[in-house]
N, C-alpha and C positions, 0 to 999 in steps of 0.2 A: 390087175390093172383097172377093169370094168368097176368094181367095188371103190376103188377111190375116185374114180370118175363122177359115178353115181353120188357118193358122199360131198362131193364139190357141187354138185348141180341141185341137191336137194337142202344142202345146210344154207342157213343164211348167209349172204355174201359178207365176207369178212374183209373190210377195207384195211390194206395193206399200208404200212407206213410209209408214206411216200417222201423220197428226197426231194422233191419239187412241191413245196407246199402250195402252188397253184393248181395241182392238179384237183385237189378236192373241191375247188371253187368251180374249175372247169367240168368236172363230172356233174356237179350239183346243176350247174347251167343246162346241161346235156340232159338231164330228166325232164326239164321245163321246155326245152327250145322245140316249138311246134313248126317252125320254120324251116324248109329243107336249107336254105340258103344258111342260115343261121346255125344249123346243125353241122354242116359242111366246114365254117368255120372253127366252130369249136374242137370238131374232131381233129382238124388240122393242128390247131396248137396243141392238143394231147399229144397229136402225134410227134411235133416238134420235141416233148419233153420226152417222150418215150425213146426216141433216135438221138438224143444228146449223150453219147457214150461217158459213163461215170469215172472212167479211170483216165491215165496217163494219155500221151500222145500216141505212142505206140500202140496203144490198146485201140484206140480210137481208130488209127490209120488200118490198122488190120480189120475192124467192124466195117468201115467205110468201103474198104478194097471189096470185100465179102459182100456187102449191097451192089455194089458195082457189078460185081461178077455174076451176081443175082439176074441185074437187069440186062446184061449182056448173052445171058443164058448158058454161061459157063458155070454149070450147077455143081460139077466135081471139084473145080476150086474153091466155088464158093460155100460148099458144105466144110471142106479143109479148113477155111478162113475162119467161119461162125465156131466150129469145135475147138478152135485154137481161143475165139472169143470167150467161149463157155468153160473152157477150161479154166482160163488164167481169170475171170470174172464171174462164177456161176451164180452171182446174186442180180445179173443184169439181165431181166427180163426180157429186152427186144432180143438181146443174142440167142436165147431160146427160140423165140418168136419166129425169129429169121430163118432159124436151121429147122424149123418145123415146116415153115414155108418150102424150103429147098426138098425137104423130105416127101412132101405134097407133090411138088412140081417133078419127082422123079417117081412117083407110085407108090412111095414108101410109106403107107398110109398108118403103120402099127407104129412106127420110128416118129413119124409125125405127131400122132395123137400123144405119145410119151414126152416129147417136147412140147406140146400145147398144155398138157397138165401140168409140167413144171413152168413154163410161163404164168397158168393161172394160179398156181401156188405164190408166186414173188407179186404176181399184179391180179388180183381178182377180178377188176374191171376191165382187162383187155377184151375189147369188144372185137378186134381183130382177130384174136386166138379163139374166142367163141364162134366167131363167124365161120372159121376155116375147120372146127370141129364139127359145127354142124353140117358144112359141106362133105366133111369126110363120112359121117353116118350116113347122109343123103346116096351119096357113092354107093357106101355099102350096103343101101336097103336097109338102115337101121333107123326108120323114121320116126318110133318111140323116142329114141336115144336124141334125134335130131330135133324134135319137137320142144324136148327139156333142156337142151342146150338155148333154143331160140327162148325159152321161157325166161334163162339166165339174162339173155341178151336184151329182153325187153326191161328188166330191172334197170337196168345200166342207160338204155336209149332207146325209152318207150313209145318215141315217134321216129324210128328209124324208117326210111323210106324202102319198100317193098318188104317189111317186115311180117305184115298181115296176109300178103299174097304167098310168100315165102310159107307161112304156117298153114295156108290153105291148101297148097299144094302138098306138103307132107302130110296133111291129115287125109286127104284124097289118095295119095299113095299107099298109106297105113291102111285105108279101108280097102283099096282094091288089092292088097296083099292078104287080107283078111278072107276075100271071097275066092 
């Protein structure tokens, strides 16, 4: 699994064929948005597209119910619902990302990483998934891997708030780890 992840991180970003044509324009705007408020607006619009369930009403209801279960902390129900969404809609990147988040919240980092990788296969620009992956690697004290993930994140959103501080923290931890 690490080999696949490293391949994803060191290979050039392969832009996915998006269902929402506006995403390409939004991601382009994100690379030049130096103002934090502007970035938040653009990221919010991207999240709206990602959260739009592509299937029928039943699948959308299950997805929304899973998101609501996550919000209220009912992680077992949320996990079951997101697993059902993924089973019925394996090309829906946000289903994988939400299940990755649930696994993370449960402390199941290996499962979370697996779902993050699938999210990134489907949507390589998923800054939320990349951020989650960096957090997992930081928790696991795999600081070099976390830094590589931040490099990918910087390609997508070079002016992300806190990115430089996060990178500095990881570099310091990596240095401390070496001593």
